[in-house]
C-alpha positions, 0 to 999 in steps of 0.5 A, a space after each residue: 618679397 621675391 625678385 621679379 623677372 627681368 621682363 616684369 621689372 623692365 615693363 614696370 620701369 617703362 610704366 613708371 617713366 610713362 606715368 611720371 612724364 604724364 604728371 610731370 611733363 617737364 621731366 627728362 625721362 632719362 632722369 627717372 630711375 635709380 636712386 632718385 626720389 620723386 621729390 628729386 624730380 620736382 614732384 610735390 605731395 599731390 603729384 606723388 599721390 597722383 603718380 602712385 595712384 596711376 601706377 597702382 591702376 596700371 599695374 593692377 597692384 592692390 596695395 595701400 598708399 601707406 606702403 609707398 611712404 617708406 620707399 627711398 627711391 624710384 628703383 625701390 618703387 619699381 622693385 615693389 610694384 614688380 614684385 607685388 601680388 596682382 
C-alpha cells in the first residue's frame, strides 16, 4: 500500500478522533493515536466494531472487517484508511 498524502492522512486522523470520541465519549481526544490500540482506550469488541463500521462509512472505504483485526495500533488504522481505495 502506498503512503497517503499528508492532508489525506491528517483528515483521516481527525475522523478517527471524531468517531472514537462519539462512541467512547469519556476518552480524551489527545490520547487517540500513536501506538495505542482501541482496547487501550477502553473499547470493547462491540465498540471496536462500531468504530470501524463508522469509519468505513465516513471514509467510503470498501474493506472487509477482517482487514482490521491485525492492525496493531491507531496509527496503523489511520494509515490503512488513508491509503485504502475508495
